C-alpha positions in Angstrom: -16.3 46.1 17.4 -17.5 44.2 14.5 -21.0 42.9 14.4 -20.0 39.3 13.8 -16.8 37.3 14.9 -14.2 38.4 12.3 -10.3 37.9 12.8 -9.2 40.3 15.5 -7.3 43.4 14.3 -8.0 43.0 10.6 -9.4 46.1 9.4 -12.5 46.7 7.0 -13.3 44.5 4.2 -10.2 42.6 4.6 -11.6 40.9 7.9 -15.0 40.2 6.3 -13.3 38.5 3.3 -11.6 36.5 5.9 -14.7 35.5 7.5 -16.3 34.3 4.1 -13.7 33.7 1.6 -16.1 32.0 -0.7 -18.1 35.4 -1.4 -14.9 37.5 -0.6 -12.9 36.1 -3.4 -15.5 37.5 -6.0 -15.6 40.9 -4.3 -11.8 41.1 -4.5 -11.9 39.9 -8.0 -14.3 42.5 -9.2 -12.2 45.1 -7.2 -9.2 44.2 -9.3 -10.9 44.2 -12.5 -12.5 47.5 -12.0 -9.6 49.3 -10.4 -6.7 47.8 -12.0 -7.8 46.0 -15.2 -8.0 47.6 -18.6 -9.9 50.9 -19.0 -9.6 54.0 -20.5 -9.5 55.7 -17.0 -6.1 55.4 -15.2 -6.0 53.3 -11.9 -5.7 56.6 -9.9 -8.9 58.1 -11.5 -10.6 54.8 -10.6 -9.5 54.9 -7.0 -10.3 58.6 -6.9 -14.0 57.5 -8.0 -14.1 55.0 -5.4 -12.7 57.5 -2.7 -15.4 60.1 -3.9 -18.2 57.6 -3.6 -17.1 56.3 -0.1 -16.6 59.8 1.2 -20.3 60.7 0.2 -21.3 57.5 2.1 -19.2 58.4 5.0 -17.5 55.2 5.0 -14.3 56.1 6.9 -12.4 52.8 6.1 -13.1 52.8 2.3 -12.6 56.6 2.0 -9.2 56.4 3.7 -7.9 53.2 2.2 -8.9 54.1 -1.5 -7.7 57.9 -0.8 -4.2 56.4 0.3 -4.0 54.2 -2.8 -5.2 57.3 -5.1 -2.4 59.3 -3.4 0.2 56.8 -4.1 -1.0 56.6 -7.7 -1.3 60.2 -8.5 2.5 60.5 -7.0 3.3 64.3 -7.0 -0.3 65.3 -7.9 -1.6 63.5 -4.6 -3.4 66.9 -3.2 -5.8 66.3 -5.8 -7.5 63.7 -3.7 -8.1 65.7 -0.6 -9.4 68.3 -2.9 -11.9 66.0 -4.4 -12.9 64.9 -0.9 -13.4 68.4 0.0 -15.3 69.5 -2.9 -15.3 67.9 -6.4 -16.5 71.0 -8.1 -13.5 73.1 -7.2 -11.1 70.2 -7.4 -8.0 70.5 -9.8 -9.3 67.7 -12.1 -9.9 67.8 -15.8 -13.3 68.8 -17.0 -14.1 65.2 -18.0 -13.0 63.5 -14.7 -15.3 66.4 -12.9 -18.2 65.3 -15.1 -17.5 61.5 -14.3 -17.3 62.3 -10.7 -20.6 64.1 -10.7 -22.1 61.1 -12.4 -20.5 58.8 -9.7 -21.9 61.1 -6.9 -25.6 60.6 -8.4 -25.0 56.9 -8.8 -24.1 57.0 -5.0 -27.5 58.8 -4.1 -29.6 56.6 -6.5 -29.0 55.4 -9.9 -31.9 56.9 -11.3 -30.5 60.3 -10.2 -28.2 60.1 -13.2 -29.8 62.3 -15.9 -29.4 62.4 -19.8 -27.7 65.7 -19.3 -25.2 64.2 -17.1 -24.3 61.9 -19.8 -24.3 64.6 -22.2 -21.9 66.8 -20.2 -19.5 63.9 -19.7 -19.5 63.0 -23.4 -18.9 67.0 -24.1 -15.9 66.6 -22.1 -14.6 63.7 -24.0 -15.9 60.6 -22.0 -17.0 57.7 -24.2 -19.3 54.9 -23.3 -16.5 52.8 -21.6 -15.6 55.9 -19.3 -19.1 56.2 -18.3 -19.8 52.5 -17.9 -16.8 52.3 -15.7 -17.8 55.1 -13.8 -21.2 53.8 -12.9 -19.9 50.4 -12.2 -17.3 51.6 -9.8 -19.8 53.9 -8.0 -22.4 51.2 -7.6 -19.9 48.6 -6.3 -18.5 51.0 -3.9 -21.8 52.0 -2.6 -22.2 48.1 -2.0 -18.7 47.7 -0.4 -19.3 50.8 1.8 -22.6 49.2 3.2 -21.0 46.0 3.6 -18.1 47.3 5.9 -20.3 49.8 7.8 -23.3 47.4 7.9 -21.0 44.8 9.8 -19.1 47.4 11.7 -15.8 46.3 10.6 -12.6 47.6 12.3 -12.0 51.1 11.1 -8.2 52.1 12.0 -8.2 55.9 13.2 -4.2 56.2 12.6 -3.5 57.6 9.2 -0.3 55.6 8.9 -2.2 52.6 8.8 -4.0 53.8 5.6 -0.6 54.8 4.0 0.5 51.2 4.2 -2.7 50.0 2.8 -2.5 52.6 0.0 1.1 51.5 -0.9 0.0 47.8 -1.0 -3.2 48.8 -3.2 -1.2 50.8 -5.6 1.4 48.0 -6.0 -0.2 44.8 -5.2 -3.7 45.6 -6.1 -6.6 43.7 -4.7 -5.0 40.3 -3.6 -6.9 38.0 -1.4 -5.8 38.3 2.2 -4.2 35.1 3.7 -6.0 33.3 6.7 -4.4 34.1 10.0 -2.5 31.1 11.3 -2.7 30.4 14.9 
């Protein structure tokens, strides 16, 4: 049960956005730009970064919903998502993405944990300034989203099928504001 009175049965951040749409619209707009806007990183890679950070923050709603979106976007390579959740170092991703996920993990801990050698490693694997920028901003944003969702104890479904539906919606529609529930 959420710590505040949010629409009943609406999971995760969606209920919080419906509670306070004047702030929620900006959060959704930021998610849309970061995860679906123009970037050298694919939407699947960006969802994977959000998933990785959310898993490290133990935010089950965000981890499961973004993992579901990443699985949809990775299509036949969807197993990579669970491999990253389990162990990013052994996951079957490119060395560039592995270096960026390492940076994202450090941002999740503390932005100051990102060391010059992490940036050098990412660059040596082909990352450019925009890749690094987008990775850090996604990691920082999802750390905030995770704390928002968990800090207000929003509904976290336990049925994996609910996340599959969310993943399909996020992969196809993106981050569209939820509509108010009509009584």
